[in-house]
N, C-alpha and C positions, 0 to 999 in steps of 0.2 A: 343091696337093695336100697338102703337108706341113702347112700351117696347118690344113686341115680335119681331118686325122688328130689333131693336137695338141688341137684344140677338142673333138673327140669323146671323146678320152681324158680330158680335163679334166672334161667334163660327166658322163661315166660315173663318174669318181672322186668327184665332188661328190655325185652321187645315191646312191652306195653309202655314203658317209659320213653322209648325211642319214638313210638307212634304218637304219644301225647305231646312230645316236643315238636313234632312236625305239624301239629294242628295250628292253623293260622290264628293270629290275634283278631278279635272282632273289629269291624269298622266303627269309627266314632260317628254318631248320627246327630244332626242338629237341624231344627226347623230354620231355614234360611229366609223364607219369604212366604207370604200368603196374600193372594190377590183374588178379589171378587171379579168373576167374568160375566155373571148374569144374575139379576135379581128379579123375581116375579112374585106374584101374590101367594104362590104355593111353596116356593123353594129358592135357594140361591146356589149357584155353582161357583166353586173356588178352584184355584190352582195352588197347590201347596208345593213348595220347593224344599226338598230335603238335601242337605249337604252331607256327603259321606266322605270320611277320610280313611284311607287304607294305611295303617301303621306298619304293615309287613314289608319285607324285602322282595316279595313276589306279588304278582297281580292277584286280585281277589275277585272271584266270580260270585255275583249276587244273583240268586235265583228268584227272589221276591221279597217284598216288604209288605207287612200288614200292620196297620196302626189305627188308633182312635185319637182324634184331636179334640182337646178341651180348650175352650177360650173362656177366661174368667170363671173357671171351674164349672163350665156348662159344656156337656158333651155336644159338640157341633156336628161332627162327621166321622165316618170311618173310611179308610182308604186301603186299597190293595193294588200292588203292581203285579202284573202278570208277565211283563217283559224282562227277560234276563239281560244283565249288562256286566261289564268287567271294569274294575277300578285299578289302574296301574299302580305299581308299587310306590308307596310313600307319596301318593297324590290324592287330590280331592276330585270328586265327581258329584254332579247334581242329578237328582231324580225328581222330575216334575210329575205330580199325581193329581188327577181330577177328583174333586170331592163334591158331593151334593148334600145340602143341609135342608131340613124342613123349615117351614115358615114358623112353626111354634118354637123351635129351638132358637131361631133368629130373633123372634119377639122377646124371648127371655134374655137373650144376649144384649139386645139394644137397651133394655131396662138397666142393665148393669154397667153401661158405658157412660153414664152421665158424668160430666166434668172430668174425664180421663184423657190423658195424652198418650197413654200406652195401654196395651192389653196383655194380660198374662196368658201363657199357653202351657199346656201339658201334653206331651206326646207319649203315648204308651202303646207298645206293640212288640213286633219281632222282625228280625232280618234273617232270611234264610240264605246261608252261604253254601254254594255248590261245592261238590267234591266227590271223589270216588269212595264208596264204602264208609269207613269210619271218619273220613275227613270232612264230610258235610256236617253242618250244624245249624241250629236255630238259636239265634242270640236275642235275648230280650232287649227292648228299647224302653227307656224311661227317662225322658228329658223334660225339664221345665225352664221357663225363661220369660222374657217380655219382648214384645214387638211394638214399635211405634205405631200409634193409631193415625196413619197418614195415608196418602194416596187413595187407592180404591177402597180401603177399609173405612174411610170416612163415610161411605154410603150407609154404613150401619148405625151411624150416630143418630140418636133420637132428637126430636125437636122440630120446630117449623123450618121449612126450607124457604129461602128467599127466591122468589120468582123473578127472573130477568124480563124486563119489558121487551115485547117483540118489536122488531123494526117494521115500519110501515112500508109496504111495497110501493114503488113509484107508480104514479098515475092513478092511484085509488084514493078517493076522498075519505077523510076521517069522518066517522059517524059519532055524533055526540048524543 
């Protein structure tokens, strides 16, 4: 009886080890870009580009990404993907996610941008990897870094804006 119990425990341990070794490595996630698409008096819309690298020798099915974006330690937006996609083995794929931020968060952010050439970011959340049964997993994301404060992010910079003079349409007299 004792030998049977030992054999069952050994087989169970071996099968669990085999299953664990079949679990894929999580993707590497990085914030690759952030672009403002619309600014209004109540909110701003962003497009965040996440770069995901699959370190596995097989394709990786991503069922979803959920994250919170902090810029200069200020929570700006939360994002969720609902569209599944696959990353080929040992390749990179980008996920573009729409974000919306409130005016109050943007006001707080613009105050922190004075005299800066770059902006710090913190991306916290999770990636849901697809799979059958035990092979699916939710992997935490926690990345920090900096982005250059250029392009459309310049719209957030505080301070007076220089107005460009309008050109005078032909045929209309100037009023003084």
